[in-house]
Residue, then its C-alpha position, 0 to 999 in steps of 0.5 A: m088832101i090829094l095823095k096821088v093821081v094815077i093815069d090809066k090811060f092819056r095819051l102816051a101816059e099808061d098805068l102812070e102814078i104822080e105822088i102828091g106832095k103834102n106842100l109842094t109837088a114838082i113835075c119835071g122832066q124834058n119837053g114832051t113829057m106831058k107836064s102841062t097835061l098833068l096840071g090839066c088832069i089835076a085841075q079838071p075834077f075841082g072847083v067852086g064858083r061854076g054857078r051850076k048848083k044854087d048855093d055855089k054862085k060865082e059872086k059867093y066868092s067875088d069878094c075873095m078874088i084879087v088877080n084871078q076871075k074864077f076858081y076852077t079851071d077846064i082841062n080845055d083851058i090848059f091844052k087843046f084836044s086833037k079831033e083825030y088823035d083824041l078821041p073819046g073814052n081814051h082818057v081815064y084817069h083817078v084821084y086818090f085822096d088821104k083817108d086821113s084828111n079833114i074832107m074825107k071826115q066830113e058829115e056830108k062828104i064832098v068827096y063821094e067816090n075814092p078813088l074819083q074818076v075822070k073820064s072823056r065821053k063823047r060830045p053831042v053832034g054839032e058842039k065845036k068841042h068833041i069831047r068832055f070830062v065827066t067826073g065821077k062813075e056815078r052821074s046822079t044829082g049832087k055828083g060832080n066836081i069836088p068844091i075845092p077852089v082851083v087857081y090855075l096860072g098858065l104860060s099866058r102870064l109870061y108876056p111883060i106888061g110893057e109888051v101888050d097894048n090896050l091895058k086896063e087899069n084900075s085900082l085894086e082894093l087891099s086891106n093895109e095888111e095885104i099891101k104889107f104882106l105883098k110888098e114884104n114877099y115881093s121884095e123878099i122873093l126878089l131879093s130887092f130889099d127896097s120894099e119901103e119904095y113900093k107904093d101902097e096903091i096897086k093897080l089890077i092890070d087887065k092884059n091879053k083877058i088874064s089881070t094882073g098885079g101893077i105894082s109901081t115904086n118911087s122910081y119907076d111905075w107898073q108899066t116897066i116891070s119886068a115878066g119876073q116882076d110881074n109873075i111874082g106879084k100875081i102869084i103873091l097875090t094868088v096865094l092871098e086870095f087862097k087866104r081870104l077863102k080860108e078866112k071867109f069860110k073857115e070850117n067849109y074852107f077844105g084846103g085849095i089847088l094852086l097849079i103853076d105852069e113852068l114855075e121858074a119862068t123869067l126868073y134868076p136862080g136866086a129868085q126861084k129859090k126864094l120863091i119855093e120858100f115862099l110858096n113852101r111856107y104859105s102852102a102849109r099855113y093856108d092848105i094849099k097843095v101847090i103843083f108847078t111843072t118846071h125844068s129848073l135845076e136849082i128848084i130841083e135840087e133845092l127839093l130834093n137835098s134840103k130837109t125844109y122840104n120833107n112834106s114836098k115830091v119831086n115827080f121826074l117823067d122821063k121817056t127817053r126808054g120808049s115809054l113814059i114813066n114816072k121817077t120818084r126815087i131819083d137823085y139830083n144827079e140823075i135829073r140833071n144829066n138826064i135833062l142836059v142829056k149827058i152820059n152818067e159820071e161814073n160814081n163808085n159810091r151811087k147807091e144800089i138800086k134795089i126795094d125796100v121788103f119789110f116783115e113783121d120779124e126776124e123769122g120772115e126775114y129768114l124765111f125769105k132768104r130761104i125760099v126765094l130765088s138769088n136772081i130776085k133776092k138781089y134787088c131787095t133790101l130786108y127789114p124786120l120791122k118787129i112790131g104787130i102785124t095789124n100795126i104794119a098793115s095799119i101805117s102802109n100807106k101812111i109812111s113813104q117807104l113803106e108804100n113804095g116797098i113791099i110788105i110780106y106777111d105771115a100765112d097765118y093772116n092770108k085771105k083764107s085765114v080768120n084773121y083776114k078780116n075788118n081793118f086788117k083786111k082793108d089795110v092790105e087791100n090798100h096797099k098794092n104790093s102787099l103778098f103773104f108768104p107760103g103756108a096755112k100758118s106761121l112759120e114757127k107753128e108750120c115747123l112744129e107741125i112738121l116735127l110733130n107728125m113725123k115718125m120716130n123712126d124717120k131717117f131725119w132724125d139721124e141727120c140733125k143734132c136732135n137726133s130723136k123725137q123724144k130729145f125734140q119733144a123734151q126740149r120743147l117743154k122748156y118753152t110751153s111751161t112758161s107763162k107766155p102766149e103760145r105765138e111767143q112760146d113758138k116764136q122763142w122755141f123756133l128762134k133757139e132751137r132749130k140750129n138743131f135741125g141742120t146748119n141754121g135748121k136747113k134740114l127742117m126748112e127742107k121739109f117745109e119747101v117740099k111741103y108747099r112747092k109749088e105755093i113757093e113757086e107761086f109766091n117768087k112769080e108774085l113777088e118778081k112782078k111786084l118788084i118788076n112794077q117798084l123798079k118802074k115806079n121808084y127808079g124808072i128801071v123797065k124789066e120784063r124778068l129779073k135775071 
């Protein structure tokens, strides 16, 4: 469904990218890092039952509601806007959708823009609120919010029932299967193991303009349960609402979004871990994107270190260096030290800060090592993939390691070539960190042409083992006489024969470097920019230049 949310500008956030996991997404960081604000941004462009269209009346979804009165959330429900500092037009962000998800393959598409723009606009004079948020660049009929149900559970749920006056009590209509689901998971998350003691009659309690579930046992009633018990009941019943939506709307259910502010609030560490186990299990079963804020080191450690959560993402927001940045490739100890404001302990085994750089083959790795400046090279881990160039492009946005790295394609597929077209062109342009080697052809073809165009009396031949053009041409015939495709012939020649042109082809590459000196300089500048962007995105390291 959602791949990421990119904040162009929104208060202290600029060019901030939030990655969304397939199941769970954690947004963590110190206070004042816009965690709750980001939940509001995610909620705003989605929702069903607003009643603005004939086929989207609230009543259509009423039999799926248990403890929530709506399946949409306005950004103003989550936080307030300042008339002095939050000016119309100063809030712009984009939501990116997975092209392969079911919502993108509908005959009558519910997502009409990818990425989907959300922007603040000025409200008419006289209205209570001074800004409103508009979804989509297009404002024609039928354009607007995306019809995906969203529920936001905020800090207002944290008041213990016993501390609230004027409670209203009604019976909650649940099936036997739903009661069993509630009791079993309630017991498992709280590690209470007394599900048989819970009464089947669950109450619907209205408190502070929100509803929750009142669960009683044979020993105490719902009025005396703790805030933690109340929160767990509310979360489980909300998951049951998504289950009802999925079962009722079937192929017209495209998944849901559950947003939880301060997931761990009022829960002890053991219950916190069991809660994310529950959410991970049922987010997959009922197609729910569960996105939550947290300060819990127990939850963060579990998400980062357990293989159970491979389909989850941790976004760590940090403003300790001034601007707000998101660290998505970060270990638990660094998060712990940041949240606890502790000095990092020395760790000689700490992973080096590097960016993965990918090529089609070993020739690409060889060229990279020859032409890239040493101050740039030291930030790179090199990977020749040994698969076709179009195959690399097609998976570049589907594998996180490729998405978080830099891909360098051979020059014969660059934007000026006949090969730069169709799906390859789309895939390359969708991967922001792609670039092309200098030149007009593949490295091996460039080197062959340099040698073929060289005069027989050029002093170059005297400096090489292959000390005449005639010998070069004779050796070349060994590779052209095979039935292999021409490109494969060229590759084999380059890999086996370059040693005859200086140490590991040094003399030959010097000719290449002279021919493409300006392009090589531009290539290094572009590569440096992309590395700086990835260092900021992956590690939160802000640099103006690589030294």
